[in-house]
N, C-alpha and C positions, 0 to 999 in steps of 0.2 A: 344842330341837333339837340334839342333840351339834356340836361343831364340826365332822368328822366330815361330815356331815352335810344343811351351810352351803352354799345354793348361792353360785358360785363368783362370781356378778355381784352389786357390792352391793347396785342400786336394785331389782331384785331378790326381796334377800334382804331389805330393807323391805318390802316391798310381802307379801313372805313374814307377816312379825314383825305384823304388823300383823293381816294375815287372822286369824291365831292369835289375836288377843287381841278379835278379834270374834266369837270362837268354832269359826274354820274348823278342822283338822286335812291334815296334813302328812301327806304317806306318799310313802315314796323309792320307786323304780321298783326294779324285781330286777334284777340283770343289766349287759347292757351298751346300750349306745344314747345313743340322745339326746334322751331323755327323760327328764327327771332324777327328776319324780313327777309327785305328783297335788296338790292343792287340794279337799278339801271340807267342807258346812256337817254334813253326817251322816245331814241329811234328801233329799238327791237331787241337789243341787245340786255338780256335779265341776267342774276346771278343768287340765287339761294343763300344765306346766311343764319347757320344754325346758330342755338344759344350756347349753348355745352355741346363743342366736337372734340372729337377723343385727342384729335393732335389741331390747337390753334392757328400754329402757325404756318398747316397746311390751306385752312380755309382764307388765311388772308396772304398766300404766294395765289389761290385762285383767283381772291378778287383783283389782286395787279393783273396778274395775265387776261383776265378778263378787259379791264379797262383797256392796256396793248393792246391787243388785236384785236380792240373794236374798230369797225372802218369809218363809225360815222363822227366820231371825233375827231377825223382827221387833220383837222385846222388847229385843234388843242394845242394848248404846249403839251411837251412829256416831263410828266412830274411825277411821276409812279415808278419808283425804283425799283430794282431786285435787292432786295438784303440777302447777303452772303448765309448760304445754308454753317451752319458748326459741324 
């Protein structure tokens, strides 16, 4: 993903990178708005990613959970790890 397409939050950016390594694709939203983009496995699973969420850690966790629960990537290595709650 190009530098201009990077998410502004580091935790969400890390979750996006982990999802991409698991085979998911990030797609930036067109135009202005609060939605940064979406992530999808390419076979039906999709999750929205917001630009400035109130709790960025929750969005990062939702991305990791979506990748973990996706049945379409059953053969992909499990590289998405849950972060410990503080």
